[in-house]
C-alpha positions as CSV (number, residue, x, y, z in Angstrom):
1,X,120.7,171.3,113.0
2,X,123.2,172.8,114.9
3,X,124.4,175.9,112.8
4,X,127.2,178.1,114.4
5,X,125.9,180.8,111.7
6,X,122.4,180.9,113.7
7,X,121.5,183.2,116.5
8,X,120.7,181.2,119.5
9,X,119.0,183.0,122.4
10,X,118.0,181.6,125.8
11,X,115.8,183.2,128.4
12,X,117.1,181.1,131.0
13,X,116.2,182.2,134.5
14,X,117.4,180.1,137.3
15,X,116.7,181.0,141.1
16,X,118.1,179.7,143.8
17,X,119.7,180.7,147.1
18,X,123.1,182.3,146.9
19,X,125.4,181.7,149.5
20,X,127.4,184.8,151.1
21,X,130.4,185.8,149.1
22,X,132.9,185.7,151.8
23,X,134.6,189.1,152.5
24,X,138.1,187.3,153.3
25,X,138.3,184.6,150.9
26,X,136.5,186.5,147.7
27,X,135.0,183.0,147.2
28,X,131.1,182.4,146.7
29,X,130.4,180.1,149.8
30,X,131.7,176.4,150.5
31,X,131.0,174.9,147.1
32,X,127.1,174.2,147.7
33,X,126.4,176.8,145.0
34,X,128.5,175.3,142.3
35,X,126.8,171.9,143.2
36,X,123.4,173.3,142.5
37,X,124.6,175.1,139.1
38,X,126.1,171.7,138.2
39,X,122.7,170.0,139.0
40,X,121.0,172.2,136.5
41,X,123.4,171.7,133.8
42,X,121.2,169.2,131.4
43,X,118.9,172.1,131.1
44,X,121.5,175.0,130.9
45,X,124.5,173.4,129.4
46,X,126.6,176.2,129.7
47,X,125.6,177.1,133.5
48,X,128.7,175.5,135.3
49,X,131.2,177.1,132.7
50,X,129.5,180.6,133.0
51,X,129.5,180.2,136.9
52,X,132.9,179.5,137.1
53,X,134.1,182.1,134.9
54,X,132.1,184.7,136.7
55,X,133.5,183.7,140.3
56,X,137.0,183.7,139.1
57,X,136.4,186.9,137.4
58,X,134.8,189.0,140.0
59,X,137.3,187.7,142.7
60,X,140.1,188.7,140.5
61,X,138.8,192.3,139.8
62,X,137.9,192.6,143.4
63,X,141.9,192.8,144.3
64,X,142.1,195.7,141.3
65,X,141.9,199.3,141.4
66,X,139.0,201.1,139.2
67,X,141.5,201.8,136.7
68,X,142.9,198.3,136.3
69,X,139.4,197.0,136.5
70,X,138.3,199.2,133.5
71,X,141.6,198.3,131.4
72,X,141.2,194.5,132.0
73,X,137.5,194.4,131.1
74,X,138.2,196.3,127.8
75,X,140.8,193.9,126.9
76,X,138.5,191.0,127.5
77,X,135.3,192.6,126.1
78,X,133.6,192.1,129.3
79,X,131.0,194.3,130.4
80,X,128.9,195.3,133.2
81,X,125.7,196.0,131.7
82,X,123.5,197.2,135.0
83,X,124.4,197.4,138.1
84,X,127.9,197.6,139.6
85,X,130.5,196.1,141.3
86,X,130.2,198.2,144.6
87,X,126.8,196.5,144.8
88,X,128.4,192.9,145.3
89,X,128.5,193.3,149.2
90,X,125.1,193.3,149.2
91,X,124.8,189.5,148.1
92,X,123.0,187.4,150.7
93,X,121.5,183.9,151.0
94,X,118.5,185.3,149.2
95,X,120.3,186.6,146.3
96,X,119.1,185.0,143.0
97,X,121.5,184.0,140.0
98,X,120.2,184.2,136.6
99,X,121.7,182.7,133.2
100,X,121.2,183.8,129.6
101,X,123.0,183.4,126.1
102,X,122.5,185.9,123.2
103,X,124.7,186.7,120.3
104,X,127.6,184.4,121.2
105,X,128.0,186.0,124.7
106,X,126.7,184.7,128.2
107,X,125.2,187.0,130.8
108,X,125.1,186.4,134.4
109,X,123.2,188.4,136.9
110,X,122.7,188.9,140.5
111,X,119.8,190.5,141.9
112,X,118.0,190.7,145.2
113,X,114.2,190.0,144.2
114,X,113.7,193.1,141.8
115,X,117.1,195.0,142.7
116,X,119.4,194.0,140.4
117,X,123.1,193.9,141.8
118,X,125.5,193.3,138.6
119,X,124.9,191.9,135.1
120,X,127.9,190.7,133.6
121,X,128.0,190.0,129.8
122,X,131.3,188.3,128.3
123,X,132.0,186.5,125.1
124,X,131.7,182.8,124.8
125,X,135.0,182.2,124.5
126,X,137.1,179.0,125.2
127,X,140.1,181.3,126.4
128,X,138.3,183.6,128.3
129,X,135.9,181.0,130.1
130,X,139.0,179.0,131.0
131,X,141.6,181.5,131.7
132,X,144.0,179.7,129.3
133,X,145.9,180.7,126.2
134,X,145.7,178.8,122.9
135,X,149.1,177.3,123.7
136,X,148.0,176.1,127.0
137,X,144.7,174.7,125.6
138,X,146.5,172.4,123.0
139,X,149.3,171.5,125.4
140,X,146.5,170.2,127.9
141,X,144.7,168.5,125.0
142,X,147.9,166.4,123.9
143,X,148.9,165.3,127.6
144,X,145.4,164.5,128.3
145,X,144.9,162.5,125.1
146,X,148.3,160.7,125.6
147,X,147.1,159.8,129.2
148,X,143.6,158.9,128.7
149,X,142.6,155.8,130.2
150,X,140.0,154.3,127.6
151,X,137.3,152.4,129.4
152,X,135.1,150.4,126.1
153,X,131.4,151.8,126.2
154,X,129.1,149.3,124.7
155,X,125.6,149.9,123.6
156,X,122.6,148.7,122.0
157,X,120.7,151.0,119.3
158,X,116.8,151.6,120.4
159,X,114.9,150.2,117.3
160,X,112.4,152.7,117.6
161,X,115.1,155.4,116.6
162,X,116.1,153.4,113.5
163,X,115.2,153.9,110.0
164,X,115.0,151.1,107.4
165,X,117.0,151.9,104.2
166,X,116.7,148.5,102.4
167,X,116.4,145.0,103.3
168,X,118.4,144.3,106.9
169,X,120.1,148.0,106.4
170,X,119.2,150.9,108.8
171,X,120.2,154.3,109.9
172,X,119.9,156.3,113.3
173,X,119.5,159.9,112.1
174,X,121.8,162.1,114.1
175,X,122.0,166.1,114.3
176,X,123.6,167.7,111.3
177,X,126.3,170.3,111.7
178,X,126.3,173.3,109.5
179,X,125.2,171.8,106.2
180,X,123.4,168.4,105.7
181,X,126.1,166.5,104.6
182,X,128.0,166.8,108.1
183,X,126.1,164.6,110.5
184,X,125.8,162.2,113.2
185,X,124.0,159.5,111.3
186,X,124.9,155.9,112.5
187,X,124.5,152.9,110.1
188,X,123.4,149.2,111.0
189,X,122.8,145.9,109.8
190,X,120.9,143.3,110.9
191,X,122.3,139.5,111.4
192,X,121.0,137.0,113.5
193,X,118.4,139.1,114.8
194,X,121.2,141.4,116.1
195,X,122.1,144.7,115.0
196,X,125.8,145.6,114.5
197,X,127.5,149.1,113.3
198,X,128.0,148.5,109.4
199,X,131.7,148.3,108.6
200,X,132.6,146.8,105.1
201,X,133.9,147.6,102.0
202,X,130.0,147.3,100.6
203,X,129.2,150.7,102.6
204,X,132.6,152.5,102.6
205,X,131.6,156.0,103.5
206,X,128.7,154.9,105.7
207,X,131.6,152.7,107.5
208,X,133.7,155.8,107.8
209,X,130.7,157.5,109.6
210,X,130.3,154.6,112.2
211,X,134.3,154.4,112.6
212,X,134.2,158.0,114.1
213,X,131.1,158.1,116.1
214,X,130.6,154.8,117.6
215,X,132.8,152.8,119.7
216,X,130.7,149.9,119.0
217,X,132.1,149.6,115.5
218,X,134.4,146.5,115.2
219,X,137.3,148.3,114.1
220,X,139.5,150.0,116.7
221,X,142.4,150.7,114.4
222,X,145.3,152.7,115.0
223,X,145.3,156.5,114.0
224,X,148.5,158.2,113.2
225,X,147.8,161.7,114.4
226,X,149.4,164.9,113.6
227,X,148.1,167.6,115.8
228,X,148.8,171.1,114.8
229,X,149.9,173.4,117.5
230,X,150.5,177.3,118.0
231,X,153.4,178.2,116.3
232,X,153.6,176.0,113.5
233,X,154.4,172.9,116.0
234,X,153.2,169.9,115.1
235,X,152.9,166.9,117.5
236,X,153.1,163.1,116.5
237,X,150.8,160.6,118.0
238,X,149.5,157.1,117.7
239,X,146.3,155.9,119.5
240,X,143.4,153.5,118.8
241,X,140.5,155.1,117.0
242,X,138.2,154.2,119.9
243,X,140.3,156.0,122.8
244,X,140.6,159.1,120.6
245,X,136.8,159.7,119.9
246,X,136.2,158.8,123.8
247,X,138.3,161.2,125.0
248,X,136.9,164.3,122.7
249,X,133.7,163.2,123.8
250,X,134.9,163.3,127.5
251,X,135.9,166.8,126.9
252,X,132.5,167.7,126.2
253,X,132.4,167.6,122.7
254,X,129.8,166.1,120.0
255,X,131.2,164.4,116.8
256,X,130.0,164.9,113.4
257,X,131.5,163.3,110.1
258,X,131.5,164.5,106.5
259,X,132.8,162.7,103.6
260,X,134.9,164.4,101.3
261,X,136.0,162.0,98.6
262,X,136.0,158.2,97.9
263,X,139.1,157.7,96.1
264,X,141.1,154.9,94.7
265,X,142.5,153.5,97.9
266,X,141.1,155.6,100.8
267,X,137.9,157.4,102.2
268,X,138.9,161.1,102.5
269,X,136.4,162.4,105.2
270,X,136.6,165.3,108.1
271,X,135.7,164.8,111.8
272,X,134.2,167.7,113.6
273,X,134.1,167.9,117.3
274,X,132.1,170.5,118.4
275,X,132.0,171.8,122.0
276,X,128.9,174.2,122.2
277,X,129.6,175.4,125.7
278,X,133.1,176.5,125.2
279,X,132.3,177.3,121.6
280,X,135.5,175.6,120.0
281,X,135.7,172.8,117.2
282,X,138.5,170.5,116.8
283,X,138.6,169.8,112.9
284,X,140.5,166.6,111.9
285,X,140.9,165.5,108.4
286,X,141.3,161.8,108.1
287,X,142.1,159.0,105.6
288,X,141.0,155.4,105.9
289,X,142.4,152.8,103.7
290,X,140.0,150.5,102.0
291,X,142.3,147.8,103.2
292,X,140.8,148.5,106.7
293,X,137.6,148.1,105.8
294,X,138.1,144.8,103.6
295,X,140.7,143.0,105.8
296,X,140.9,145.1,109.0
297,X,144.8,145.9,108.2
298,X,146.3,149.5,107.8
299,X,146.2,152.7,109.8
300,X,143.9,155.8,109.4
301,X,145.9,158.9,108.9
302,X,144.6,161.8,110.9
303,X,145.3,165.8,111.0
304,X,143.9,167.7,113.5
305,X,143.6,171.5,114.1
306,X,142.6,172.4,117.6
307,X,140.2,174.7,119.4
308,X,139.0,176.6,116.3
309,X,136.6,179.2,117.6
310,X,133.0,178.2,116.3
311,X,132.5,181.9,115.0
312,X,135.6,181.2,112.7
313,X,134.2,177.8,111.4
314,X,132.4,179.5,108.4
315,X,135.6,180.7,106.8
316,X,137.0,177.1,107.2
317,X,134.0,175.6,105.4
318,X,134.6,178.3,102.7
319,X,138.1,177.0,102.4
320,X,136.9,173.5,101.9
321,X,134.4,174.7,99.3
322,X,131.6,173.2,101.2
323,X,129.5,176.0,101.2
324,X,126.5,175.8,99.2
325,X,128.1,172.9,97.2
326,X,127.6,169.2,97.7
327,X,131.3,167.2,98.2
328,X,132.0,164.7,95.8
329,X,130.4,161.6,97.5
330,X,127.9,162.2,100.1
331,X,125.4,159.9,102.1
332,X,121.7,160.6,101.2
333,X,118.9,159.5,103.7
334,X,115.5,159.6,102.3
């Protein structure tokens, strides 16, 4: 279960040669080190983001006075836990770079064998890691979504991953997010020996899961999307649902769905796009009309709040009354 309230501690040590930090450019080598970091991102997902921040931040500090460095680090809640900035001139091709994560902070250290040069600890904050404020992040999301070129991605489920529910009806159990009812489950039905994502009035809640979790779902209806932005600004967009979910995945987010209610004419649900590296959530409330499930007609209404810090998500769940409670209609996999 992916739960933002759970303390996550990694004891990840990654050793590789570190190219000399140039005296003139303030950059770490010619890009080969970053390529090495990218290559191990499947094992240490936050490594690239932590590396990019460390290089940018230390380079920025290099051009400041001692007083300016202290002030900036206090504002950013960045700490030098061991070693010191004055030891960075000892970086060589034998320097090791180590990554770890603890209590919603990333830790990067540089060492020459057993001699620690510096250990930098900083919040796993999207704004800090990207060097962008909330308005810049939101504007980037809107512009990126508007210009995103969607390329269909078709896949077939692995039968070994499916659990039979009844007859020709199956589920692929996905990860849960925060509570059991918010998850990444996908539902399939078998017809003529072919498995297809469920999308019909026979299974309205399950169809909504598929709609926002699988590009293979037959429906690619338009989403009338309201994007809530900084300063009470709202942006209106309309785009196909497959483009929306593909874009958020392209930005490094995992998607989860929770059903709020099955009402007279619509299914109300929430979609959570969760970036575990940059520690943010896009939270989207949606209304899917039954006419879309029964006749393929209608539009999805969506309202999305961007870049909600993961450490704030528990407050949102309390507002939704989804803490220690069961929403009106939930999918239960037995």
